[in-house]
C-alpha positions as CSV (number, residue, x, y, z in Angstrom):
1,M,-15.5,-10.1,11.5
2,A,-16.9,-8.3,14.4
3,H,-13.7,-9.0,16.5
4,A,-11.6,-8.0,14.0
5,G,-13.3,-4.5,13.6
6,D,-14.7,-5.1,10.2
7,A,-18.3,-5.2,11.4
8,G,-20.5,-4.5,14.4
9,L,-22.9,-6.6,16.2
10,P,-26.3,-5.4,16.7
11,A,-27.2,-5.3,20.5
12,I,-29.2,-8.0,22.4
13,T,-32.5,-6.0,23.0
14,K,-35.5,-8.4,23.5
15,M,-36.5,-11.7,25.2
16,A,-39.1,-13.8,24.1
17,W,-41.0,-16.7,25.8
18,G,-42.9,-19.7,24.4
19,S,-44.5,-22.9,25.0
20,G,-43.1,-25.2,22.3
21,G,-40.1,-26.4,24.0
22,L,-41.3,-29.9,24.7
23,D,-41.0,-33.1,22.7
24,V,-43.9,-35.5,22.6
25,D,-43.0,-37.1,26.0
26,G,-43.1,-33.8,27.7
27,Q,-39.3,-33.5,27.9
28,P,-37.3,-30.3,27.0
29,L,-36.4,-30.4,23.2
30,A,-32.5,-30.7,22.3
31,T,-31.4,-27.3,20.9
32,T,-29.5,-27.7,17.7
33,G,-27.8,-24.2,17.3
34,N,-30.1,-23.9,14.0
35,E,-33.1,-22.5,15.5
36,I,-34.2,-19.2,13.8
37,G,-37.2,-18.6,16.3
38,L,-38.9,-20.1,19.2
39,Y,-41.3,-23.0,18.3
40,N,-44.7,-21.5,19.6
41,E,-43.8,-18.0,20.6
42,L,-46.1,-16.2,23.0
43,M,-44.7,-12.9,24.0
44,V,-41.8,-10.5,23.2
45,K,-40.7,-7.9,25.6
46,D,-37.8,-5.6,25.9
47,I,-34.7,-6.6,27.9
48,E,-35.0,-4.7,31.4
49,S,-31.3,-4.8,32.4
50,H,-28.2,-6.7,31.9
51,A,-25.1,-7.4,34.0
52,Y,-21.6,-8.7,33.7
53,V,-21.3,-11.6,35.9
54,G,-18.8,-14.4,36.9
55,E,-14.9,-14.7,37.0
56,G,-13.6,-12.2,34.5
57,E,-16.8,-10.9,33.7
58,T,-17.2,-13.1,30.7
59,T,-20.8,-13.7,30.9
60,C,-23.5,-11.3,30.3
61,R,-27.0,-11.7,32.0
62,Y,-29.9,-10.6,30.5
63,T,-33.2,-9.9,32.5
64,A,-36.9,-9.5,31.5
65,A,-40.0,-10.0,33.2
66,L,-43.4,-11.4,32.6
67,E,-45.5,-9.2,34.7
68,A,-48.8,-10.3,36.8
69,G,-51.2,-10.1,33.7
70,D,-49.0,-11.5,31.1
71,L,-49.9,-15.0,29.6
72,P,-52.1,-16.2,32.6
73,G,-52.5,-19.9,32.4
74,E,-49.7,-20.5,30.0
75,M,-46.8,-23.1,30.4
76,I,-43.7,-21.6,29.5
77,S,-41.0,-24.1,28.3
78,E,-38.7,-22.0,25.8
79,M,-37.1,-18.7,25.6
80,G,-34.7,-16.8,23.5
81,L,-32.9,-13.5,23.1
82,Y,-33.3,-11.4,20.0
83,D,-30.9,-8.8,18.6
84,A,-31.8,-5.3,17.4
85,E,-32.1,-6.7,14.0
86,G,-34.6,-9.0,14.8
87,D,-32.6,-12.4,14.5
88,L,-32.6,-14.9,17.5
89,V,-29.0,-15.1,19.0
90,A,-29.7,-17.3,22.0
91,Y,-32.2,-20.3,22.4
92,R,-33.1,-22.4,25.4
93,T,-35.5,-25.1,26.5
94,F,-36.7,-26.3,29.8
95,L,-39.5,-27.9,31.8
96,P,-42.5,-26.3,31.8
97,K,-43.2,-23.3,34.2
98,G,-46.9,-22.3,34.7
99,K,-47.6,-18.5,34.5
100,D,-50.4,-17.4,37.5
101,A,-52.6,-14.5,36.4
102,D,-51.4,-12.5,39.6
103,I,-47.7,-13.3,39.9
104,P,-44.8,-11.9,37.9
105,Q,-41.9,-14.0,36.8
106,I,-38.4,-12.7,36.2
107,Y,-36.2,-14.4,33.8
108,D,-32.6,-14.4,33.6
109,M,-30.5,-15.7,30.2
110,D,-26.9,-15.9,30.4
111,E,-24.6,-15.2,27.2
112,I,-21.5,-16.8,28.2
113,F,-18.2,-16.1,26.2
């Protein structure tokens, strides 16, 4: 509908991080495309920037950061992008990344068309 001009799409405005992206063996969960939220959401922050990258600029890269004091000691294993209406529009899992109390972490997530 949005491509036809009959509806608009809300902007992607938030990035979320969580610790629920692993199976019982400690491997990243397979994504289904039916996720409606993170399995164990720890923090949501505003997107700091975005850029169009790649050949033909058909990929939009969203960037946000966990600052030095955010989530100390947590093991981050999932992240997602939320739109302005609060809907999860992109989700991924990965091997856990430890979050030190004194070091920021910058995360990029690509939306590929």
